[in-house]
C-alpha positions in Angstrom: 37.6 -22.0 50.9 40.3 -24.6 50.5 40.3 -27.2 47.8 41.9 -30.5 48.9 44.7 -31.9 46.7 47.9 -33.8 47.1 50.0 -30.7 46.6 50.1 -28.5 49.7 49.8 -24.8 48.9 51.7 -22.5 51.1 49.7 -20.4 53.5 50.5 -16.8 54.3 53.2 -15.3 52.2 54.5 -12.1 53.8 56.8 -9.5 52.5 59.2 -10.3 55.3 59.2 -14.0 54.8 59.3 -14.0 51.0 60.2 -10.8 50.4 47.2 -6.9 19.5 44.5 -5.2 17.4 41.4 -7.2 16.6 41.8 -8.9 13.3 39.3 -6.3 12.2 37.1 -9.3 11.7 34.3 -7.3 13.2 34.5 -4.9 10.3 33.9 -7.8 8.0 30.8 -9.0 9.9 27.9 -8.4 7.7 25.3 -8.4 10.4 21.7 -8.0 9.1 20.0 -4.7 9.9 17.6 -6.6 12.1 20.3 -7.4 14.7 19.8 -5.5 17.9 22.6 -3.2 19.0 23.4 -5.5 22.0 23.9 -8.4 19.6 26.5 -6.5 17.6 28.2 -5.4 20.9 28.4 -9.0 22.0 29.9 -9.9 18.7 32.6 -7.2 18.9 33.4 -8.2 22.5 34.3 -11.7 21.2 32.6 -13.4 24.1 31.3 -16.3 22.1 33.5 -19.4 21.8 31.8 -20.5 18.7 28.8 -19.8 16.5 25.7 -19.4 18.6 22.0 -18.8 17.8 20.8 -15.4 19.0 17.2 -15.1 18.0 17.2 -15.9 14.3 20.7 -14.7 13.6 24.0 -16.7 13.9 26.8 -14.7 15.5 30.3 -15.7 14.3 33.2 -16.0 16.8 35.4 -12.9 16.9 39.2 -13.1 17.2 40.5 -11.1 20.1 43.3 -8.6 19.4 46.8 -9.5 20.4 49.9 -7.8 21.9 52.9 -10.0 21.0 56.2 -9.1 22.5 59.5 -10.9 22.0 62.2 -9.8 24.5 65.8 -10.6 23.4 68.3 -10.2 26.2 72.1 -10.1 26.0 73.3 -12.4 28.8 77.0 -11.8 28.4 79.0 -11.1 31.5 78.2 -7.4 31.9 74.5 -7.8 31.7 73.4 -8.9 35.2 71.7 -5.5 35.8 69.8 -5.8 32.6 68.4 -9.2 33.4 67.5 -8.1 37.0 65.5 -5.2 35.6 63.7 -7.4 33.1 62.7 -10.0 35.7 61.8 -7.4 38.4 59.8 -5.2 36.1 57.8 -7.7 34.0 54.7 -7.6 36.3 54.6 -3.8 36.2 54.7 -4.0 32.4 51.8 -6.4 32.5 49.9 -4.1 34.8 50.4 -1.1 32.6 48.8 -3.0 29.7 46.0 -4.5 31.7 43.6 -1.8 30.7 44.4 -1.8 27.0 41.5 -2.2 24.6 41.0 -2.0 20.8 37.6 -0.9 19.7 36.4 -1.8 23.2 37.8 -5.3 23.1 40.5 -6.4 25.6 43.5 -8.0 23.9 45.4 -11.1 24.8 49.1 -10.7 25.8 51.8 -13.1 24.6 55.5 -12.8 25.5 58.6 -14.7 24.3 62.1 -14.6 25.8 65.4 -15.2 24.0 68.9 -14.9 25.4 72.0 -14.3 23.3 75.7 -13.7 23.7 76.4 -16.2 26.4 79.3 -18.6 26.2 77.3 -21.3 27.9 75.1 -21.5 24.8 75.8 -23.5 21.7 78.3 -21.9 19.4 76.8 -23.6 16.4 73.6 -21.8 17.1 75.2 -18.4 17.4 75.2 -18.4 21.2 71.4 -18.0 21.1 68.6 -19.8 23.0 64.8 -19.5 22.8 64.0 -19.6 26.5 60.2 -19.3 26.0 58.1 -19.2 22.9 55.2 -16.7 22.6 52.9 -17.6 25.4 50.0 -16.2 27.3 51.0 -18.2 30.4 52.8 -15.4 32.2 54.3 -17.7 34.9 56.3 -19.3 32.1 57.7 -15.9 31.2 58.6 -15.2 34.7 60.2 -18.6 35.1 62.2 -17.9 31.9 63.5 -14.6 33.1 64.5 -16.0 36.5 66.4 -18.8 34.9 68.8 -16.5 33.1 72.5 -16.3 34.1 75.4 -14.4 32.5 78.7 -15.5 31.0 81.0 -13.8 28.4 80.3 -14.5 24.8 79.7 -13.2 21.3 76.6 -11.0 20.8 75.0 -11.3 17.3 72.1 -8.9 17.2 71.1 -9.6 13.6 71.1 -13.3 14.1 69.0 -13.3 17.2 66.4 -11.0 15.6 66.4 -13.5 12.6 65.7 -16.4 15.1 62.9 -14.5 16.8 61.3 -13.7 13.4 61.5 -17.2 12.0 61.0 -19.3 15.1 58.0 -17.7 16.8 54.4 -18.0 15.9 53.5 -14.4 15.0 50.0 -13.3 14.3 49.0 -12.9 10.6 47.0 -9.8 11.4 48.4 -6.4 10.5 46.2 -4.9 13.2 47.9 -6.8 16.1 50.8 -5.3 18.0 53.9 -7.4 17.1 57.1 -6.1 18.6 60.6 -7.3 19.2 62.7 -5.7 21.9 66.4 -6.4 21.7 68.6 -5.2 24.6 72.4 -5.3 24.9 75.6 -3.2 24.8 77.9 -4.6 22.1 77.9 -3.2 18.5 74.7 -3.9 16.7 76.7 -4.9 13.6 78.3 -8.0 15.0 77.6 -11.5 13.7 77.0 -13.5 10.5 73.6 -12.0 9.8 73.5 -8.4 8.8 71.0 -6.6 11.0 69.4 -4.9 7.9 68.6 -8.4 6.5 67.0 -9.5 9.8 65.0 -6.3 10.1 63.8 -6.6 6.6 62.5 -10.1 7.4 60.7 -8.7 10.5 59.1 -5.8 8.5 57.8 -8.3 6.0 55.7 -9.9 8.8 54.6 -6.5 10.2 56.9 -6.9 13.2 58.5 -3.7 14.7 62.0 -4.0 16.1 62.8 -1.8 19.0 66.4 -1.4 20.3 67.4 -0.9 23.9 71.1 0.0 24.3 72.4 -0.8 27.8 74.6 2.2 28.1 75.1 5.8 27.0 73.0 7.2 24.2 76.0 8.5 22.2 77.6 5.0 22.3 74.3 3.5 21.2 74.2 5.8 18.2 77.8 5.2 17.2 77.5 1.3 17.5 74.4 0.9 15.3 71.6 0.6 17.8 69.8 3.7 16.6 70.3 2.7 13.0 68.6 -0.6 13.6 65.5 1.0 15.2 65.2 3.7 12.6 65.4 1.1 9.8 62.8 -1.0 11.6 60.4 1.8 12.3 60.8 1.2 16.0 62.1 3.0 19.1 65.7 3.5 20.0 66.3 3.8 23.7 69.3 4.0 26.0 68.9 2.8 29.6 70.9 2.6 32.7 71.0 -1.2 33.0 72.9 -1.1 36.3 70.1 1.0 38.0 68.7 -0.9 41.0 64.9 -1.2 40.8 63.3 0.2 43.9 60.2 -1.6 45.0 58.4 0.6 47.6 56.8 -1.4 50.4 53.3 -0.3 51.2 50.8 -0.9 54.1 48.6 -3.0 51.7 51.4 -5.5 50.9 50.8 -7.8 53.9 47.1 -8.3 53.1 47.7 -8.6 49.4 50.2 -11.4 50.2 47.6 -13.2 52.3 45.0 -12.8 49.5 47.5 -14.0 46.9 48.1 -17.2 48.8 44.3 -17.7 49.2 43.9 -17.0 45.5 46.2 -19.9 44.7 43.9 -22.2 46.7 41.2 -21.6 44.0 43.3 -23.2 41.2 42.3 -26.7 40.3 45.0 -28.4 38.2 44.1 -30.9 35.6 45.8 -32.8 32.8 49.3 -34.2 32.6 51.0 -30.9 33.4 48.4 -29.5 35.9 50.3 -30.1 39.1 53.6 -29.0 37.7 52.2 -25.8 36.5 50.6 -25.1 39.8 54.0 -25.6 41.4 55.4 -23.2 38.9 52.8 -20.6 39.8 53.8 -20.8 43.5 57.5 -20.8 42.6 57.1 -17.5 40.7 55.3 -16.1 43.7 58.3 -17.0 45.8 60.7 -15.5 43.2 58.9 -12.2 43.3 58.5 -12.3 47.1 62.2 -13.0 47.5 62.9 -9.7 45.8 60.5 -7.7 47.9 57.0 -7.5 49.2 56.4 -4.7 46.7 57.2 -6.9 43.8 54.9 -9.7 45.1 52.2 -7.1 45.3 52.7 -6.1 41.6 52.6 -9.8 40.6 49.4 -10.3 42.6 47.9 -7.3 40.7 48.8 -9.0 37.4 47.2 -12.3 38.6 43.8 -10.6 38.7 44.0 -9.2 35.2 42.5 -10.8 32.1 46.1 -11.5 30.9 46.6 -14.0 33.6 44.8 -16.9 32.0 45.7 -20.6 32.6 43.0 -22.6 30.8 45.6 -25.2 29.7 46.0 -26.5 33.3 43.4 -24.8 35.6 39.8 -26.1 35.5 38.4 -22.8 36.7 39.8 -20.8 33.8 39.1 -23.6 31.4 35.5 -23.9 32.4 34.9 -20.2 32.7 36.3 -19.6 29.2 34.5 -22.5 27.6 37.7 -24.4 26.9 36.5 -27.7 28.5 33.3 -29.6 29.0 33.5 -30.8 32.6 31.1 -33.7 31.9 33.5 -34.9 29.1 36.9 -34.6 30.9 38.5 -38.1 31.3 38.7 -39.2 34.9 42.4 -39.6 34.8 42.9 -36.0 33.7 41.0 -34.7 36.8 42.6 -34.0 40.2 42.1 -36.8 42.7 39.4 -35.0 44.7 37.2 -34.8 41.6 37.6 -38.3 40.3 34.8 -39.8 42.3 32.4 -36.9 41.8 29.3 -37.2 39.7 29.1 -34.9 36.7 26.8 -32.4 38.4 29.1 -32.3 41.4 32.1 -31.5 39.3 30.5 -28.4 37.9 29.4 -27.3 41.4 32.9 -27.8 42.7 34.6 -25.8 40.0 32.0 -23.0 40.1 32.4 -22.7 43.8 36.1 -22.2 43.3 35.4 -19.7 40.5 33.2 -17.6 42.8 35.7 -17.7 45.6 38.4 -16.6 43.1 36.3 -13.6 42.0 36.0 -12.5 45.7 39.8 -12.7 46.2 40.5 -11.0 42.9 38.1 -8.1 43.7 39.8 -7.5 47.1 43.3 -7.7 45.6 42.3 -5.2 42.9 40.9 -2.7 45.3 43.9 -2.9 47.6 46.2 -2.6 44.6 44.6 0.6 43.6 45.0 1.9 47.1 48.6 0.8 47.0 49.3 2.6 43.7 48.1 5.9 45.2 50.4 5.3 48.3 53.4 4.5 46.2 52.9 7.5 43.9 52.8 9.7 47.0 56.0 8.2 48.4 57.8 8.7 45.1 56.9 12.3 45.2 58.2 12.7 48.7 61.4 11.0 47.8 61.7 13.2 44.7 63.2 10.2 42.8 65.2 11.1 39.8 63.8 9.6 36.6 66.0 6.8 35.2 65.5 5.0 32.0 65.0 1.3 32.5 63.6 -1.8 30.7 60.1 -1.1 32.0 59.9 2.4 30.6 61.4 1.2 27.3 58.8 -1.5 26.8 55.8 0.5 27.9 56.7 3.6 25.9 57.3 1.7 22.7 54.2 -0.5 22.9 51.9 2.5 23.7 53.3 4.4 20.8 52.9 1.5 18.3 49.5 0.6 19.7 48.2 4.1 19.1 48.8 3.5 15.4 46.6 0.4 15.5 43.6 1.9 17.4 44.7 0.6 20.8 43.8 2.6 23.8 45.7 2.5 27.1 43.7 3.9 29.9 45.0 4.8 33.3 44.3 2.2 36.0 
């Protein structure tokens, strides 16, 4: 099914051509004993968008748990490998968390990106830039990572942690996962803000700071990176930031690429930024595919997870998640093909796209699972030596911290 719009969506994208916890609100729900078990389950799942009548009882909306991650990357001259790992592994990180639940409820995922230590950045701001605020729009995160470049500079770890703590909109719930990951290779003690002061501010908001030293473990210990993590109650990790990420190509990649392009056809942009964000979606497909067909396949897998949610610009997500009333959307906010439609026709148009999307998502998911089995077998045959990278650092730390907050991370 193809939805006509001014913007032309690319057709086949081939590998060759493109290469956290629930606010525990449910514990405070004093449901009457007369509520049936399925009513309580619905309440816990948080599927309601507002108070609704269910029999004689009013079920209150439930806040979904959150996983909030702020990634702070040193973008000084020696950190090209670190940035490459972050941008090439972000979709695998998303996929690892896609099965996470807390008390049976799937969380939302929000990611922010900061860069620091780059001479191209403003000196009066400590050579620090917030590239992306905490957002659930994962294309924005990918765009932020691919926008990064390196240049020599001053690396102020304490100051960038302070910026992340004060500038981002962190959850107020102590049951959500709130984590900062700071990665770099210069002494952790540099800069005008003592790291102990910045970490104390993070802890006051329930934010765990994890440190990723891009280099040897002994050097990370001697330059304060381990001290920072210990003080923060987080993980200290040393990684080989110059390790080249290997994306194994699989027989499923070509069909996944085809389905991914067809999946894009089911997005119906609306509002002032709709078309621009649709373009961004396709640009991030291209960025992934330019790396390898394997990376595009990982991104496609992420696009069928609950984390890939675009209600702010896509009418299918917005309608499905109860974020818009199609009968009330102003005509000028609609894409051109929908402007002359009657109200009933609008709903039919959007729901047809939603049904088509479900079909594409289902096939991508099935192929992705086949792909994961194939890749695991190939890695065994190649007897790859285990190397610590950004992906492992993020996944390991979040899993560990999530277990303390009743999160469960199941195998795909």
